[in-house]
C-alpha positions as CSV (number, residue, x, y, z in Angstrom):
1,M,-2.0,-5.6,-13.7
2,D,0.4,-8.6,-14.7
3,D,3.6,-7.1,-13.7
4,R,2.8,-5.9,-10.2
5,E,6.5,-6.5,-8.9
6,N,8.1,-4.4,-11.6
7,A,5.4,-1.6,-11.3
8,V,6.0,-1.3,-7.5
9,K,9.8,-1.3,-8.0
10,H,9.5,1.5,-10.6
11,L,7.2,3.5,-8.3
12,R,9.5,3.2,-5.5
13,E,12.9,3.6,-7.2
14,H,12.3,5.7,-10.3
15,Q,9.4,8.1,-9.8
16,N,9.7,11.5,-8.6
17,Y,7.2,12.9,-6.1
18,P,4.9,14.5,-5.6
19,A,3.2,13.6,-8.8
20,T,-0.2,14.2,-10.3
21,R,-2.2,11.3,-11.7
22,D,-1.6,12.6,-15.2
23,E,2.2,12.9,-14.5
24,L,2.2,9.2,-13.4
25,V,0.2,8.0,-16.3
26,A,2.5,9.8,-18.8
27,E,5.7,8.2,-17.0
28,C,4.0,4.8,-17.3
29,N,3.1,5.2,-20.9
30,N,6.7,6.1,-21.7
31,L,8.2,2.9,-20.1
32,S,9.2,0.2,-22.6
33,D,9.3,-2.6,-20.1
34,F,5.5,-2.4,-19.3
35,S,2.9,-4.2,-21.6
36,E,0.3,-2.2,-23.3
37,K,-2.2,-4.0,-21.1
38,D,-0.5,-3.0,-17.8
39,K,-0.2,0.6,-19.0
40,R,-3.9,0.6,-19.9
41,W,-4.8,-1.0,-16.5
42,F,-2.8,1.6,-14.7
43,S,-4.4,4.5,-16.5
44,E,-7.8,3.1,-15.8
45,N,-7.3,2.3,-12.1
46,L,-5.4,5.3,-10.7
47,P,-7.8,7.7,-9.3
48,E,-7.2,11.5,-9.7
49,G,-5.1,13.1,-7.3
50,I,-1.7,14.2,-6.1
51,Y,0.6,11.6,-4.7
52,N,3.3,12.2,-2.3
53,S,5.0,8.8,-2.2
54,A,5.1,5.5,-4.0
55,D,3.3,3.9,-1.0
56,E,0.1,6.4,-1.7
57,V,0.1,5.2,-5.3
58,I,0.4,1.5,-4.3
59,S,-2.2,1.9,-1.9
60,A,-4.6,3.6,-4.3
61,L,-4.0,0.8,-6.9
62,D,-4.0,-2.1,-4.2
63,L,-0.7,-3.2,-5.5
64,Q,0.3,-4.5,-2.0
């Protein structure tokens, strides 16, 4: 992911939890400030599951 800082900010400040992988991917795909490349990376790298916090998503994607 090229824009890690913006992704982490969005996950922490704008995403509602709990959220499934599909909900997170759908939200990401609707964001105009992310490149198609980053959207594809997010979709391809986020494991299936239910995420209860931004930290869980960040950890799953190794975005620290």
